[in-house]
C-alpha positions as CSV (number, residue, x, y, z in Angstrom):
1,M,-78.9,4.0,3.2
2,K,-77.6,2.7,-0.2
3,I,-73.8,2.2,-0.3
4,L,-71.5,1.0,-3.0
5,I,-68.1,-0.1,-1.9
6,F,-65.1,-0.7,-4.2
7,G,-63.0,-3.4,-2.5
8,W,-60.3,-5.6,-3.9
9,D,-59.7,-5.5,-7.6
10,I,-60.4,-8.4,-10.0
11,G,-56.7,-8.9,-10.7
12,F,-55.7,-9.4,-7.0
13,R,-54.4,-12.8,-5.9
14,P,-56.1,-14.3,-2.9
15,S,-53.2,-13.3,-0.6
16,H,-53.5,-9.7,-1.8
17,K,-57.3,-9.3,-1.2
18,V,-56.8,-8.5,2.5
19,D,-56.8,-4.8,3.6
20,Y,-57.5,-4.7,7.3
21,L,-59.0,-1.1,7.2
22,G,-61.0,-1.5,4.0
23,D,-62.3,-4.9,5.3
24,T,-63.1,-3.4,8.7
25,V,-65.3,-0.9,6.9
26,Y,-66.9,-3.5,4.7
27,H,-67.7,-5.8,7.7
28,G,-69.1,-3.0,9.8
29,L,-71.3,-1.7,6.9
30,K,-72.7,-5.2,6.4
31,E,-73.4,-5.5,10.1
32,I,-75.3,-2.3,10.1
33,Y,-76.9,-2.0,6.7
34,G,-77.0,-5.6,5.4
35,K,-78.0,-5.9,1.8
36,D,-78.2,-2.2,1.3
37,V,-74.4,-2.4,0.9
38,S,-73.2,-3.7,-2.4
39,S,-69.9,-4.1,-4.2
40,N,-68.8,-4.2,-7.8
41,I,-66.9,-7.4,-7.3
42,A,-67.9,-10.1,-4.8
43,Q,-65.8,-9.7,-1.6
44,D,-65.9,-13.4,-1.1
45,H,-63.1,-13.6,1.5
46,M,-65.4,-11.9,4.0
47,Y,-68.1,-14.6,3.9
48,K,-68.4,-17.9,5.8
49,D,-68.5,-20.0,2.6
50,Y,-65.0,-18.8,1.5
51,K,-62.8,-21.9,1.1
52,Y,-59.4,-20.3,0.9
53,L,-58.9,-18.6,4.2
54,D,-55.6,-20.3,4.8
55,R,-54.2,-18.4,1.7
56,L,-55.0,-15.0,3.2
57,R,-52.7,-13.0,5.4
58,G,-52.6,-14.5,8.9
59,H,-54.5,-17.6,7.6
60,G,-57.6,-15.4,7.4
61,F,-58.1,-15.3,11.2
62,T,-60.5,-12.9,12.9
63,L,-61.9,-10.6,10.3
64,F,-62.5,-12.9,7.3
65,G,-65.0,-15.7,6.6
66,T,-67.3,-14.2,9.2
67,L,-70.3,-12.8,7.3
68,D,-73.5,-14.6,6.4
69,P,-73.4,-15.4,2.6
70,K,-77.0,-14.2,2.4
71,L,-75.7,-10.7,2.9
72,R,-73.6,-10.8,-0.3
73,V,-74.7,-8.3,-2.9
74,V,-72.8,-7.7,-6.2
75,D,-74.1,-4.9,-8.5
76,E,-73.2,-6.0,-12.0
77,D,-74.9,-2.9,-13.3
78,F,-73.2,-0.5,-10.9
79,E,-72.1,1.8,-13.7
80,S,-75.7,2.6,-14.7
81,K,-76.7,3.0,-11.0
82,I,-73.9,5.5,-10.6
83,K,-75.2,7.5,-13.5
84,E,-78.7,7.4,-11.9
85,H,-77.3,8.5,-8.5
86,Y,-78.8,5.4,-7.0
87,Y,-76.4,5.2,-4.0
88,D,-76.1,7.6,-1.1
89,Y,-72.4,7.1,-0.7
90,I,-69.7,5.5,-2.8
91,I,-66.6,4.3,-0.9
92,F,-63.2,3.6,-2.2
93,S,-62.0,1.2,0.5
94,R,-58.4,0.9,-0.8
95,V,-57.6,4.3,-2.0
96,H,-53.9,3.8,-1.5
97,R,-54.0,0.9,-4.0
98,S,-56.7,1.7,-6.5
99,L,-59.0,4.5,-7.7
100,E,-60.5,2.6,-10.6
101,H,-63.9,4.1,-11.5
102,Y,-63.2,7.4,-9.7
103,E,-63.5,9.4,-12.9
104,L,-66.9,8.0,-13.6
105,V,-68.2,8.5,-10.0
106,S,-67.0,12.1,-9.8
107,K,-69.1,13.0,-12.8
108,Y,-72.3,12.1,-11.0
109,Y,-71.6,12.5,-7.3
110,K,-70.6,15.5,-5.1
111,G,-67.2,15.3,-3.4
112,S,-68.9,14.8,0.0
113,E,-70.6,11.6,-1.3
114,I,-67.3,10.0,-2.4
115,V,-65.5,8.5,0.5
116,F,-61.8,7.6,0.6
117,V,-60.5,4.9,3.0
118,D,-56.7,4.7,3.4
119,G,-55.4,1.8,5.4
120,G,-51.8,2.1,4.2
121,D,-48.8,1.8,6.6
122,L,-47.3,5.1,5.5
123,K,-48.4,8.5,6.9
124,S,-48.5,10.1,3.5
125,L,-51.9,10.9,2.0
126,Q,-53.1,10.0,-1.5
127,P,-54.1,12.9,-3.9
128,H,-57.5,14.2,-3.0
129,N,-59.4,17.4,-2.6
130,A,-61.1,19.0,0.4
131,N,-64.5,17.9,-0.8
132,N,-63.7,14.2,-0.4
133,P,-64.1,12.8,3.2
134,Y,-60.8,11.0,3.8
135,F,-60.5,8.3,6.5
136,K,-56.9,7.6,7.3
137,R,-55.4,4.8,9.5
138,E,-51.9,6.2,10.2
139,L,-53.0,9.8,10.7
140,W,-49.9,11.7,12.0
141,I,-51.5,15.2,11.7
142,D,-54.5,16.8,13.1
143,E,-58.0,16.0,11.9
144,R,-59.6,18.7,9.8
145,K,-62.8,19.4,7.9
146,N,-62.5,16.4,5.5
147,L,-59.7,14.3,7.2
148,F,-60.6,11.8,9.9
149,S,-58.8,9.1,11.9
150,L,-60.1,5.6,11.4
151,G,-58.7,2.3,12.7
152,F,-59.0,-1.4,12.5
153,G,-62.1,-3.1,14.1
154,I,-62.8,-6.6,15.2
155,P,-66.2,-8.4,14.9
156,K,-68.1,-8.6,18.2
157,S,-68.4,-12.4,17.7
158,K,-64.6,-12.7,18.3
159,F,-64.7,-11.5,21.9
160,C,-64.0,-14.1,24.6
161,K,-67.2,-14.2,26.7
162,K,-65.9,-16.0,29.7
163,K,-62.9,-15.2,31.9
164,P,-60.2,-17.7,31.0
165,K,-57.7,-19.4,33.4
166,K,-54.2,-18.1,33.0
167,T,-51.4,-20.7,32.9
168,K,-48.4,-18.6,31.7
169,K,-47.1,-15.1,31.8
170,M,-46.3,-14.6,28.1
171,A,-48.0,-15.6,24.9
172,H,-45.9,-16.7,22.0
173,Q,-43.9,-13.9,20.2
174,I,-45.2,-13.6,16.7
175,L,-43.0,-11.5,14.4
176,P,-44.4,-9.9,11.3
177,L,-43.7,-11.5,7.9
178,G,-40.7,-9.9,6.3
179,A,-39.1,-9.4,9.7
180,G,-38.0,-13.0,10.2
181,G,-41.4,-14.1,11.4
182,S,-44.0,-16.7,10.4
183,Y,-47.5,-17.6,11.5
184,K,-47.0,-20.1,14.3
185,F,-50.7,-21.0,14.5
186,K,-52.8,-22.5,11.7
187,D,-55.9,-22.9,13.8
188,E,-57.8,-19.8,15.0
189,K,-59.0,-21.4,18.2
190,E,-55.5,-22.5,19.2
191,Y,-54.3,-19.0,18.4
192,Y,-56.9,-17.4,20.6
193,K,-56.3,-19.9,23.3
194,D,-52.6,-18.9,23.5
195,Y,-53.8,-15.3,24.4
196,Q,-56.6,-16.5,26.7
197,T,-54.2,-18.6,28.8
198,S,-51.5,-15.8,29.0
199,Y,-51.3,-12.7,31.1
200,Y,-49.4,-10.7,28.5
201,A,-48.6,-10.8,24.8
202,P,-45.4,-9.4,23.3
203,T,-45.9,-7.6,20.0
204,S,-43.6,-6.2,17.3
205,Q,-43.8,-3.0,15.2
206,R,-43.1,-3.1,11.5
207,N,-44.3,-0.1,9.4
208,G,-47.4,1.5,10.8
209,F,-48.1,1.7,14.5
210,E,-51.5,0.0,14.4
211,C,-51.8,-3.8,14.3
212,L,-54.9,-6.0,14.2
213,R,-53.1,-8.3,16.6
214,Y,-53.7,-5.8,19.4
215,L,-57.4,-6.3,19.0
216,E,-57.1,-10.1,18.9
217,I,-55.1,-10.0,22.1
218,I,-57.5,-7.7,23.9
219,A,-60.6,-9.5,22.7
220,N,-59.1,-12.7,24.3
221,R,-58.7,-11.0,27.7
222,C,-55.0,-10.6,27.5
223,L,-52.8,-7.4,27.6
224,P,-50.7,-6.5,24.6
225,I,-47.2,-5.2,25.3
226,I,-47.1,-2.4,22.6
227,P,-43.7,-1.1,21.5
228,K,-43.2,2.7,21.4
229,L,-46.6,3.2,22.9
230,H,-45.5,6.7,24.1
231,E,-44.6,7.7,20.5
232,I,-47.9,6.9,18.9
233,P,-49.4,10.2,17.5
234,K,-52.8,11.2,19.1
235,N,-54.7,10.5,15.9
236,V,-53.2,7.0,15.3
237,M,-55.1,4.3,17.2
238,K,-57.2,7.2,18.4
239,Y,-59.9,5.2,20.0
240,Y,-57.6,2.8,22.0
241,P,-57.4,3.2,25.8
242,K,-53.7,4.2,25.5
243,D,-53.5,5.3,29.1
244,L,-54.7,2.0,30.4
245,L,-52.2,0.2,28.2
246,R,-49.3,1.9,29.9
247,F,-49.1,-0.7,32.7
248,N,-46.6,-2.3,35.0
249,Q,-46.2,-6.1,34.6
250,D,-45.6,-6.4,38.4
251,M,-49.3,-5.7,39.3
252,S,-51.2,-8.0,41.6
253,E,-53.7,-10.6,40.4
254,E,-56.5,-8.4,41.5
255,E,-55.1,-5.3,39.8
256,Y,-54.5,-7.4,36.6
257,D,-58.1,-8.6,36.5
258,E,-59.5,-5.1,37.0
259,L,-57.3,-3.7,34.2
260,V,-58.0,-6.5,31.7
261,D,-61.7,-6.0,32.4
262,K,-61.5,-2.3,31.7
263,V,-59.6,-2.7,28.5
264,F,-61.9,-5.5,27.3
265,K,-65.0,-3.5,27.9
266,H,-63.5,-0.4,26.2
267,A,-62.7,-2.5,23.1
268,Y,-66.1,-4.1,23.0
269,K,-67.7,-0.7,23.1
270,N,-65.3,1.3,20.9
271,L,-63.1,-1.0,18.7
272,T,-65.5,-3.4,17.0
273,T,-66.1,-3.1,13.2
274,E,-69.6,-1.9,14.0
275,A,-68.4,0.8,16.4
276,M,-65.8,2.0,13.9
277,V,-68.4,2.3,11.0
278,K,-71.1,3.9,13.2
279,R,-68.6,6.6,14.1
280,M,-67.5,6.9,10.5
281,M,-71.1,7.2,9.2
282,K,-71.9,9.9,11.8
283,Q,-68.9,11.9,10.6
284,L,-70.0,11.4,7.0
285,V,-73.5,12.7,7.6
286,E,-72.2,15.7,9.5
287,F,-69.6,16.4,6.8
288,N,-72.3,16.2,4.1
289,E,-74.4,18.7,6.0
290,I,-71.7,21.3,6.3
291,S,-70.8,20.8,2.6
292,K,-74.2,21.7,1.3
């Protein structure tokens, strides 16, 4: 499977490179297909040798600086390869920000081979046609032939393998930037430890419902307190164990341990970058088949 992914654009500042959904897709594709996945511009923020993680959103915790640099592939001649139909799929991973090169791609590829990934906070869709498979984060309407729900994923390597000792009820409250908040932690291990030693973690909603922090909390064997959980549309955070996350904080230690274990195992199976992309690719193949 040969895949070209258009990621961040050349003019983006380091702090603007981050797009959690687009980068989830990039990470998952690399985990599964390795060097068969290329980009037009080096997605350096995704690799272990990136030196400016602290300039990224959230200090680059969790999703960034995680891939082996040997997997980095940049196609400088991507335009000629597009004309030769070298790739099986071409993915626009930030369709809500940029569709550069779409005109070129659409001349040589069927609509079912051109993939839109929309990680924007808003529920509105970008202009597209029914031939383009469109993967949307905040999907407030029903899925249909070409429209699919897709959410953030977390690398398997970030899951806490051992049961931690709890020392406090609540982790630190971290408000989103722009809402009076700031990043309290500058070290990822300390950030994770705060969740590992806490029973629960309060969270705040800003624009969209979904938040990468939920995955960070769950992966560190803590339970997120998610605001307006009952209001989340069925196709937003579709693969989360929403029923399990409607809990009572007065549960016993035994009940808590059982619930945390269920939520953790569900996330490890369904909410990793690899799991998200495997599901996505299965839907793509099926969509391509019915579009012939």
